N, C-alpha and C positions, 0 to 999 in steps of 0.2 A: 425548872420548867419542862413540861413534856415536850418532846420533839415534834409532836403533832398537835396542832391547835384545831379544835372542832368548831366549825363555823356554820351558822345558819344564815340563809338569805330569805327575807320576806319580800314579796313583790318581784319574784325572780322572772316572771314572764313579760314584764314591761321592758322598754328600751334600756333603761339603766340597769335594772335587775339582771337582764340577760348579759350585758357587758360585764357586770360583776362576776357572774358565773364563769364566763369565758376566761377571765383573767385569774380568778381564784383557783381554777382547775389546773393552772400552770404553776401555782405557788408550791414550792417544795416543803413548806412548813404547815400546809393547810389540808385538812380533811373536811369537805363539805358533807355535813351529816343531816341537813334539813333544808328543803326547798319549799317555800311557801308561796301560795297564790290565792286568788279568790275563786278560782274555778279549775276545771280540768283535773280533778282529783284522780289519783292513781294513774294519770298520764305520765309521760316522761319527757324531759327537756331534750332528750336524745332525738326526738322526732324533728326538732328544729335544727339540730346540728349533728351530723352523722359521724363526728369525730369519735373514735373508739373510747376516749376518756369519758365522754358524756354518757356512754352506756353504763358506766359504773356508778353514776350518781343516783341518789335516792329518788324515788318517785315523788311527784308533786303532791303536797298536802295542803290543807287549808292553813292560811296564816295563823289563825287562832289556835291551831293544834300544836304549836311549838311548845315543847317542854324545855324551858330554859336550863333546867338542871343537867341536861344532856349536851349542852353546847358551851363553849367558852366565850364566843363573840357572836352577836347578831348584827347583820347589816340590814337596815330598814330602808328598802327602796320603795317606799309607800308615798301616796299623795299627801300634800299638806292638809292638815286637819284630821288626818287618820293616824299618823305616826305617833302623836303625843298620847293617844289612848293606849297604845302598846307600851310606850315608855313608862306610863303610870303604873303598869302591871309589872314591868321587867326591872325597874330601877333597883340597883343594889343586888341584883341576882345574877347579872351577866354584863359583860362589856357591851356597850351599845355604840354603834356607828350609824348615825341617822343622816340620810341623804335628803330628807324633806326640809322645809323651812321652819319646822316647828320649834327648833331650839337654837336658831341662829340669832334671834333678836334678844336684847338684854332685858326688855320690859314686857310685861303682859299687855299694857295699853298699846304698844307699838304692834305687837302681834295681832291682837284682836281687831285693830283698826285696818291693818293692811291685808289680813287674810279673811276678814269678814266672818269670823267664828270665835268661839270662846275656848280658850286654852284650858284643858282639863287638869293640868299639873304645872301651872306657872311657877310654883315654888321651886321647880327643878331647873328653871332656865339658867340659873347661876351655876349649876353643877356641870354644865356642858362647856367644853372648850371649842372655840371657833377654829375649825380644822383647815386653816390655810397654812400648809407646812412651811413654805418659804418665809413666812412672817412669824408664825407661832410655834415653830418646831419645839422649842424648849418647854412650852406649855403643854404640848401633846404627849411628851414622853411619860409613859407609865400611867396615863389617865384612863379612866373607865368609860367616859362618856364624851363623844365627839359629835359636833354638828358640822357636817360638810357644807362648805359655802355653795351658794348658787352659781350657775354657770356665767351669767352676765357679770355678777360681782367679781368672780375670779379673774375674768378677762380685763377688768377695770382696776381692781385693787393692786394686782401684781405690778403693772407699770406705774401706778400713781403713788403708792405708799412710800417707796424709797425717796422719791422727789419731794414729797410733802414733809417727810421726816427730816430731810436735810435742808428744808426751806429753800429749795431751788426754784419752785414755781409758786405763782400766786394762786391761792385756793379760793379766791372770791368769785371767780367766774369761769369755771371749767365747762367745756362743751363736750359731751360724750355722745357719739353716734354709733350704735351697735347694730350688727346684723347677724341673725342666727338661722341655722338650718331648721327645718320644721320638726325635727325630732325633739327639739327643746319644748315643744308644745304637748308632747306625750302621744300615746297611741290613739287617743280619742280625737286628735286633730283631723279636721275635715280636709282631705287632700285636694278637694275641688276648689279650695280657697287659693291654691297656687298653681294648679295644673288643670288644663282642659284639653280637648282634642285639637285645639288650634294654637295654644300659646302657653307661656309660663307667666305667672304673676309675681309681684313683689310689693310689699306694703309696710308702712309703719303702723304701730299700734300702741296704745297706752302712753303716749308721749307725755313726759313729766308726771305720769300717774301710775307708773309700773310698781308692782309690789316689791321689786328688788331695790328701789330707791332708798328705802329706810335702812336696808342692810348695807348698801354702799356707803351711805352717809355715816352710819354708826361706826364702821371700821375705819373710814378715813379720819374721822374726828378723833379717834384714839391716838392718832399719830400727828395731830396738829394742835399745838398748845393754845392757839388762838380760838379754836373751836368754832370757826366761822366758815366752814366749808359750804360753798354754794356751787351748784352745777345744774346744767340742763341735761336731760337724758332722753334720747329718742331711739327706741328699739325698733327693729324691723324683722320681718320673716322673709327668708329667701327661698327660692324653689330648688333647694338642695337639701339632702337629708341631714348632714351633720357638719358642724363647724360654726365658730363665732369669730367675727372680725369686729373689733372695737377701735374706733378712731377717736382720739382725744385731742382737743385743741387747747393749748395752755399758754398763759402769759408767763414769761420768765421773770424772775425777780431781778432786781438791779444788779448789773455786772455779772450775770450768769450767762454762759454760752452753751452752745450745743455740745461742745467738748466736755463741759462740766457735767452735763446730763449723762453722756456716755461713760465717763469715769465713775459716776455714782452707780450706774447699773452694773458695771464690771466689778466694782468693789463689793456692792451689796449682795450680788448673786454669784460670786466666784465659787461658792461651795454648793450651789443649787443645781443639781444635774438636769432638771427639767426646764430651766429658764435659758433660752437661747437669744442672745442679743445679735441680731442679724445685721450684716454690713449692707451698704447701699446696693452693691452688685449681686447680692445673693437672692435666689429665688424666694418669693414670699407670697404665698397664696394659700387657700384652703387645702389644696392637695398636699402641701408640705407639712401640714399639721394633723390632718385627719388620721384617726387610728393610732395616735400617740398621746402621751401624757405631757407633752411639751406646751409651754407658753412661749411663743415667738414674739419678740418685741423689735420694732424697727422705728428709727427716727427719720423724719422728713423735714427738710428746711421750710420755713415760711418766708413769704416775701418781706415780712418785717423781722428785724433782728431780735426783737424782744418777744417773739412768739415761737412756738414749736408745735409740730404735729407728731403725735405718737400713735402708732398702730400696733395692736396686739392681736394674735391669733391663738385660739385654742380649739380643741375638739370638745364640744359641749357634753358629750356622753362620757368622755375619758377624763381629761383634766377638769372639766366642769362638773364631774360627778363620780363615776365608778373608779377611775384611775386615782383620783385625789383621795377617795375613801380608802383605797388599798395602800396608798402612800402613807396615810395617817395610821393605818393598821401596822405597817412596817415600823413606823417610828415608835408607836406604843410599845412594841415588843423588842425594840432595839435591833431590828433586822436591817440589812442593807436596804436603803430607801428605794432602790431600783428593782427589788425582788418581784418578779412576775409582771413588771410594768415596762411597756415598750417606750423608748424615747428616741 
């Protein structure tokens, strides 16, 4: 293997694409040789970040002008419904790490229904590995095509999958309440929805109708032999730029205690550098997770002994997108999982 892996990033001027560039430029095994966007051709990303390393990056080109024969890996930081059109052209010509939702779902029907569009290469859905490293690391190694999970699903699946797998909680009636910074809505988000000259706003949206529900259910059901996962999902937008807090209300199975939950987490994630199980007295808020690739998990007692409250924190732009994508990249190439990633 060459000591230098040539990397292309499409959609590099979006929130996630920019985070990818910031992190990849620190990677000792990477050379960024193509930066794609939809506009600002012949401009430079150095204008956005005056770090000297940014001045050495290639000028911006149109996404469609990528010559895949000149790169080893392409990161697709493109919108849902756009990414699959590039994959159709690139498949089997380059390693693909897709950060859109276009290859996260297992079936064409689920994709078309949830994303209100027709998939152009649904025959390739089965060729992508769901890139949740702490759960699917063995599946990611040496693979050519990775679908990076969504930000809400990441914050929910990481605390829930071990408990469902070990049959510690009842999966018939989970309640999930998630809150995200507005960067999760992308650069086209209207900031006036949450800020005006007088105050800040906060609101829920797409309650039990969010496009990530099918992704969450799909991945939870893979770890529950009963296949009867039922949950309520209520997402919110907060007047902060980055970060997700997911609060999950669970019924414990018979004879299961809070200590059993703690032991499960400690065993399951003992070799996972980015999962931090926080103690009751430890600081636990968005400030503690922003700009890191960590998922912080904390347990809170319920007034009822047969229930538990779990709260998880991630940075939606890092662990929920760019950082997780690079974590997958490192696993594919058998690099140190932490390489160029802050935890």
